[in-house]
Every structure is written in C-alpha cells, then in structure tokens.
N, C-alpha and C positions, 0 to 999 in steps of 0.2 A: 488838377488831375482827378481821375475817377476814384471813388472811395473803395477802399479795400477793407476786408476783415483782417487786420494786420497781425493778430496774434490769437492763439487758441486759448480762450478764457478757461475752458474746462481743464486743460493741462496745468495751467497756473493754479487753479483752485485745488487740484489734486495734491499739490505740494503741501497743503495744510493738513492733509491726512497722514503724512509721514510720521514715523515714530522717532521721538527724541531718545538719544542714548549718550553714553559717556564719550562717544566720538565727537560730540558737539561741545567744543571748548567752553568752559566756564558756566554752562547751564547747570542748574542745581540738580543734585541726585534725585530729588523728589519729582522731577519732571521725566526721568528716565522711564521708558516703557509707555509713555502717554503720547497721544497725537499732539501735533502743534495746535490744532484747532481746539482741542479739549483744554490744553494747558493755558493758552492765552485768553480763553473765555473767562478765566478767573481774574484777569488783569493783575498778575502778580507784581509785587513791588520789586523794583530793581535791586533792593537790599537783599533779596533772596538769592541773587546770583553771586557766583564766585568771582574773584578778581584773579588776573586782569580781565577787563571786559571792554568791548567796543559796542557802542549803541548808536542807533539812528534816532532822529527826532521827527516824529510824524508831523507836528505843526510846521516845522521849518521845511520839510520836504514838500508839503502842500503849498506853502508859500512860494518856494523856488519854482515849482512846476507852473504855478499861475503867472509869476513874474516873467519867466522865459517865454511861455506861450504867447502872452500879450505882446512882449517885446518883438518876437519874431513876426507876428501878424502885422503889427504896425510898421515893421521894417520891410514887409513884402517878401520875406524869405521863408523857405521851408527848413524844418529841423530834422536832421537824421542823427540823433545823439549817439555818441560813441559808447557802445555797450560794453567795451572792455573795461571801462571805469568801474563798473559794479559787477559785471557778469551775473546779474540778478534778474532773471526773467520777470519776476513780480514787479520790479521797478521799471523794466522795459515797458511792461504793460501800462504802468502809470504814465510814462512818457508818451506812448502811442495814444492812450485815451485822452491825453491833453492836446492832441493834434499833431504830434510828430509824424512826418512823412514816411520815415523808415528808421531802421536801426543800423548803425555803422559798426563794423567789427574789424579785427586786425589779422586774424588767422583763419584758415579754412576750418580748423577744428571748432573755433568759436562760431563760425557760420553754421556748422553742423549742430551745435547745441541750440542755436536759435531756431533752426528748422525743426528740431525735435519739439519745440514749443509753438510751432505753427507760424513763426514770423514770415510774412509773405513778401516783404520788400527789404532787401539787405544790400548795403554797400560794404564791400570789402576794401578798406582803404589801404590796399597793399597790392603788390603783384602776386599773381597765382601761377606758379610754374611747377608745382608739385604734381607729378602725374597721377598719384593716387587720389589727391584731392580733385583734380580735373576730371578723372573718371567718375568719381562720385557726383560732381556737379553736373556732368553731362546727363547722367541717369536721373538726377533730381529734376533738372529742367525738363527732360523728356516726359517724366511721369506726372509733373505738376505744372500745368500750363499757367496757373495763377501765380506761380513763384516768379518774382522780378528780382534780378540779381545784377549787380555792377561790381567790377573790379578795376584795378589800375594797371597801367604799364608805362615804363619810362624808357624803353629801348627796343629796337627791332629784334634783338636776340630774345627778349621776353616774348614777343609775338611769335617768333619761330618755335620756341619751346611750347607755347600754348597750342599752336597749330598741330604740332606733332602729337602731343598728348590727346588732344580732342579727336584727331583723326583716328588714333589707335583705339579710342573709346567709342568710336562710331557715333559721335555727337550729331544730333538732329536739330537742335535749337542753337542759334547763335548766342554767344556770350557777349553781354554789353561791357565794353571796355572804355574807361576814361583815361585820356592821356594825362600823365602826371608831369607837371612842371615843377622843377626844383629851383634852387638858388645857390649861388656860390657859398661854400662852407655850410651848406644845409645838409639834409639827410638824403633820401632818395629823390628821384625826379630828374627829368632831362634838364640839362644845364642851360640850354639855349632854345629859342623857339625854332631854330633851324633843325636841331636834333628832335624836338618834339613833333615837328611837321613830318619827319621821316617815320615816327611812330604812328601818327595818324594815317599816313599813306599806307603803311603796312597793315594796319587794321582794316582799312577799307578794301584792300586787295584780298583779304582772307575770306574763305568760305565758311569759317567757323566763328568769326568775330564781327561785332557791330560797333562802330564808333559812337560812343554815347555821351561824350562831353570832355571837359577839361577840369582839372583840379589839382590840389596840392595842399601842403601844410606850411603855413606861414610861421608857426611857432618855432620851427627849427632855425629861423633866421634871427631871432632875438629872444632874450630872456628877461627883458625889463622894459620899462616905458621911458627910457632915455630918448632924447631927440634923435640920436643916430639909430636906435632900435626901431622907433616908430617910422622913421624914414625908410629903413630897409624893408620893413613889412609893407608899407604903402607902395613902394616901387615894385615889389614882387607882385602884389595884387593887381596893379595896373598892367603888368605883363600878362598875367592870367586873363584879364579881361580882353586885352588886345588879341591874344592868341585865339580866344573863343570867337571873336569877330572875324578873324582870318579864316577859321574853319567854316564858319557860317557863310561867309561871302563866297567861299570856294564850293559851296553846296555839298560838303562832305557828310553832313549829318543826315539822319533819316527824318522821322516825324518829330523827334523830341531830343533836346540836349540838356545835360546837367552841367552846371558850373558850381563847383564845390570847393570850399575852404573852411577854415574856422575851427581852431581849438577853443579853449576856454579862457584865453588871455587877450585876444585881439578881435573878438567878434564885432566890436564897434567899427573897426577899420574894414573888416570884410563887408559889412553893410555899406559903409561909405563908398567903397571902391567897386563892389560887385552887384549890389542890390539893383542898380539901374539896368542890369542885363535881364532881369526877370521879365518874361514875356510869355505867360502861359497860353495865350491865344495865338502866338506866332504872328502878331501884327507887324513886327519889324523884321521878320525873318523866320527862322525855325522856332517853334515853341520851346521856351527855355525856362527851366527851374533853377533858381539859385538856392543851393542847399548848404546849410551850416551844420557842422558836425560836432559842435561843442558837447562834451560828455560830462564834465565835472559839475555843471550848474545844479543838477538835482541835489547834490550833497554840499557843494562849495567847501570851504574850509576856514580855519583860523590862522593859516600860514601863507603859502605861496599865492594862492588865488585871492586871498583877502587883501593882497597888496597889488597884484598886477591886473586883476579883472577890471573891466570897465563898469561892472555892475556891483560897485561897493558904495558905501555912503558918501564918500567924497566926490564920486563921479556920477552918481545916479540918484534920482528921486525914489526909485523903487529897487533898492539893493537886494542882492541875494543874502542868505543867512547860512552860517555853518550848521549843518545838520548831522554832524558826527562828533562823538566825544569818546575819549578813553577814560577808563576808571581803573585806578591802581592803588594798592594798599601799601602803606609803609611797613616794611618787614625788618628793617634794621636801622639803628642810629649809632653806627660804630665810632663816630668821632664828632666833635663839635662842628656844627654847620653842615652836616651831611645826613641825608636820609636816603635809603635805598628802597625803591618801589618794586613791586613784583611784576612789572610790565617791561618788556624789552623789544628787541628787533623782531622777535617772533610774533609780536602782538600788535605793534604800532608802527606807523610809517615814520621814516627818518630821512629819506633821500632828498626831500625839499624843505628841510627844517625839522628841528627837534620838537617834541611835544612841549606845550606851554601850560604850566599849572594855572587853573582858573579858580580853584576853591581855597587855595592857600598862597601866601607870598613865597617866592622862591624862583629858582631857575633850574630847568633840566639841562645839564651840561654834557651828558653822554648817555648812550644806551649800550648795554651788553645784550647778549641773546635773550636773557630773561630778567634783566634789571634796568632800572632808570636811576641815574645819579641826580638827586634833587639837592641843590645847594641853597643854604641859608646863610645869613650873617652869623659869625661866631657866637656861640652860646644862645642862639635862638632856640626856644623850646617849642616852636611851632611844629605841628604834625608829629605827635608821639606815635609810638608803635601801634599799629592797627588802624590809623587814620586812612580813610579812603579819599583820594585826591582826584578831582575831575580835571581832565587834560584837554586843552584845545589841540587839534591835530592839523597837519599840513599834508595835502595831496591825497585825495580819496582813492586814486588808482592803486596806491601801494598800501592802503588800509584794508580794503575789501579782500584782497588776495590772501590775507592771513586768517580769515574766518570763513567757516562753512555755513554757519547759522548765526545771524546777527539780530539781536533783540531791537525792536522798534519801541521807543517809549513815547508817551503822550506829550511830555514837555520836559526837557532837560533842566529847565529853570524851576520846576516845581520842587517843593520841599519833600515830596514823596512821589517820584516818577514811577509810572506804572507801565508795564510791558503790554503792548496792545497787538503785537505781531512779531513773527520771527521770519527773517528774510533769508532764503537760500541763495548761496552763491555757487558758481560752477567754475572752478579754476583747475 
C-alpha cells in the first residue's frame, strides 16, 4: 500500500521538552524543574532514582523491534501493533519507523490521543457506538482526508447505532468497518458466519459505512498451548479465512480488504492460517492485506508471554527478550524467611503472574497495594534492609498503566545501568 507519514515526529520530540516534577513517580528530586531532554543528557545512573521503579531496556527494545519487523516481512503480513499495551506515542513511533502499517487501539479516547500525535492510520479493535465519539470521528474524517480509520462491528444493532449517530453528526466520509467474528465462549464477535454475513450486508446497505474486511481475536479462545487450545485457535482462524473468501466471492468489498487477527500469543498460527490470503495486488480477487495486531512484542516479559509466545528460545531461533524490569527495596525483615519490598499492586503488574526476583534467591508470594512479600528459606540472611531487588515482570499491558514517565536504561544487565530516555504514557 502507499506510504504514509504515519506519525508527527515533531509532536513526539516535543515530549522531551516537558518539565519533570514530583508528579512523576520515583524520579529523583534533583530532576524536578528540569526538562526531560536536559536531565537524560547526563545519562544519570539508575541508582539515583527512588524505589519502587519500573524501567525499560533500550537494547532489548531495539532487538524486539528488529525481530518482529523481520518476522512479519518474511511471513508476508502487516503489523498494526496494539497501542494500548504501552499508550506511549514515542514507542508507537518506534514501531511505525520499523515498518508497522498502523497502530491498533481499543477505545475512541485512545484513538483521540493517537490523533493528537498525528497517527494517520488507526484500527479501533472494538465496536464504536458512542455518539460523542462518532461525532468526533465524523468531523475528524471530514477535516483530515489523509486519516485512515477502521473499526469493528459484530451485529446489525451496532450498525443501526452507528448509522443514527453518523446521520445526526452529518457525516460526509464513510467509516471503514471490519466484521468481527468471534467464537464460542469467546469475547465479542458474531458467533456464526450466518450472523456475520448479516452484519456485512447491513454495512454494505449503509450510506455512512464501508465494508473493509474481516477480523477478530483468537486469544479469547485459549490461554495456553495445549493441543485443545491450539486446535480451537486454528479452527477459528480457518473460519475467519473462509468468511473472507465468502465476502470476496460475493463482491461485497470495495478496492481493498483487511483480514486481521493476532494477539501476542498465537501469531504463528495466524500466519499459518491467514497469511496465504495476502494479495496486495488483487491478483486473486480484491486486494487484501493480512494485518497482525500483536502489541506486547516490543516489551515482551518474563512471565505469561515468556511461556506462551511462539517467539521464545524453545520455539524460535530469534526470540524476543523481556525489556521491562521492576526495582524494589527491602524495607522490612519482620520474621525469619520474609522480606517486604516497597513495590506493590500500585507499581507492578500481577494479573498474569507475580513478579519474580532476578537478583536474589527467593519467591514473591503476594502483593499488597504498596508491598511485595518476598519469601526465603527460614533463617536465610539474603537481602538485608536496604537491598534493591531486580524483578522480572509479567504482562506489559498492566505494567505501563501504573507509570506516567518510565525511565529507559541502556542495559539492565549492566553493573551500572544508565538512564538514556524517559517515556511518557497516556492512561
């Protein structure tokens, strides 16, 4: 597809001129009142920062971007990474600069954030029926012909709601809508192809909407790589492919169609079952892009994705690497075999597994709001008061939302990691 200037570099660069203050958790007081650009120019040691702390690893981010871009190119698919993972425009820019086709988002507010940074191609992997959001979208599309937008729908009632809101808004450009297929016991999505066809027919009958493709989320159908889980995902993806062929054969598409799936757990299966549909020149029917929406790859983790992803050492010659770490200090040793750290649920992710100590022996067994319970064998003198413990984390989506300004260090494995950037998040 044609090249876009997919994000406004000047707006991203302007973030570095913002002033650091006490509202930025765990940054050192000596940084308050200074610009990000000025502060990080000194490459301050991570030891200057307070705990608890979340850091990103520049070397590993660079590695992950390269691995995923190469993998997608070789597979013949496009990337539209899910921006909700980080809600960090500076990282979206890195993904777009690495060849990503678009940014995916989950809510219309997230789309509005992305538009404020000039993102020109966005997929909203959700239905949009909010009349306030649809009014904004109608105006944004009318005023910005370069803006390319896609959203999803899984029922005729959704189409009716969109039509009413867009009519009231006086919409002049059609909204691209992808029919969402779901699966039994899944999340959203039409449960049968018959139901999905009714959605497609309703879109094509609308004066405000354009049928743009077929998609869905296979990750809702399995949470592991058991035989039954992989079979469920594979069967679902075959249904998506067959339904796309049905719509193509019926001539319901315009000039281009998108087939989209793929979280960060089963992207190998998405390629196996959908990549063959890619046909950018339309030699077999309508011009078709297969778009993978994996979002966690840029950060990866030491927990859930380190086990389920196809891009780990046991499954890939070019595995992803965990690019986020927690840092917490021992603040109490109230009894034998127990240390309390100063990081808790307000600071670190816990929904897909607890943090794992990487610099000391032991196990985190529970998190409170502001404490981690680190257990040792009885009478173990490891980690006295004041010790800083590096933690491996699980699930970047619920790590980033706890921090507004995240230090990027040059290398977490260094004896003296240096902060080389600060990443803004928007949650």
